[in-house]
C-alpha positions in Angstrom: -14.0 13.9 12.6 -13.0 15.7 9.6 -14.1 14.8 5.8 -12.6 15.6 2.8 -14.0 14.5 -0.4 -14.5 15.0 -4.3 -17.6 14.2 -6.4 -17.4 13.2 -10.1 -20.6 15.0 -11.3 -21.1 13.3 -14.3 -20.9 9.4 -12.6 -21.6 10.2 -9.2 -18.5 8.7 -8.0 -17.2 10.1 -4.5 -13.6 10.0 -3.5 -13.3 10.6 0.3 -10.8 10.5 3.6 -11.8 10.9 6.9 -9.4 11.8 9.5 -9.2 13.5 13.0 -7.7 16.6 11.5 -7.9 17.6 7.8 -4.0 18.5 7.4 -1.9 18.9 4.3 -1.2 15.3 3.9 -5.0 14.3 3.9 -5.6 16.5 1.3 -2.4 15.8 -0.7 -3.4 11.9 -0.3 -7.2 12.8 -1.4 -5.7 15.0 -4.4 -3.4 12.1 -5.6 -6.1 9.6 -5.6 -8.2 11.8 -7.7 -5.3 12.3 -10.0 -4.5 8.6 -10.6 -8.3 7.9 -10.8 -8.4 10.3 -13.7 -5.1 10.4 -15.2 -6.4 10.6 -18.8 -7.9 13.7 -17.9 -5.9 17.0 -19.0 -7.6 19.2 -16.6 -9.4 18.3 -13.4 -11.5 21.1 -11.7 -12.1 21.0 -7.9 -14.0 23.5 -5.7 -12.2 24.0 -2.4 -15.1 25.1 0.1 
């Protein structure tokens, strides 16, 4: 099982996806969710690790 997640450092909100494999589609879905949740933001910083 793989997990991809984003943490809002200000609010503590976590957006996450779990899948057998963390492929391109899983990451794109996560990025779209984050972009939709913060649609008012001009810039969204993400750290890939």
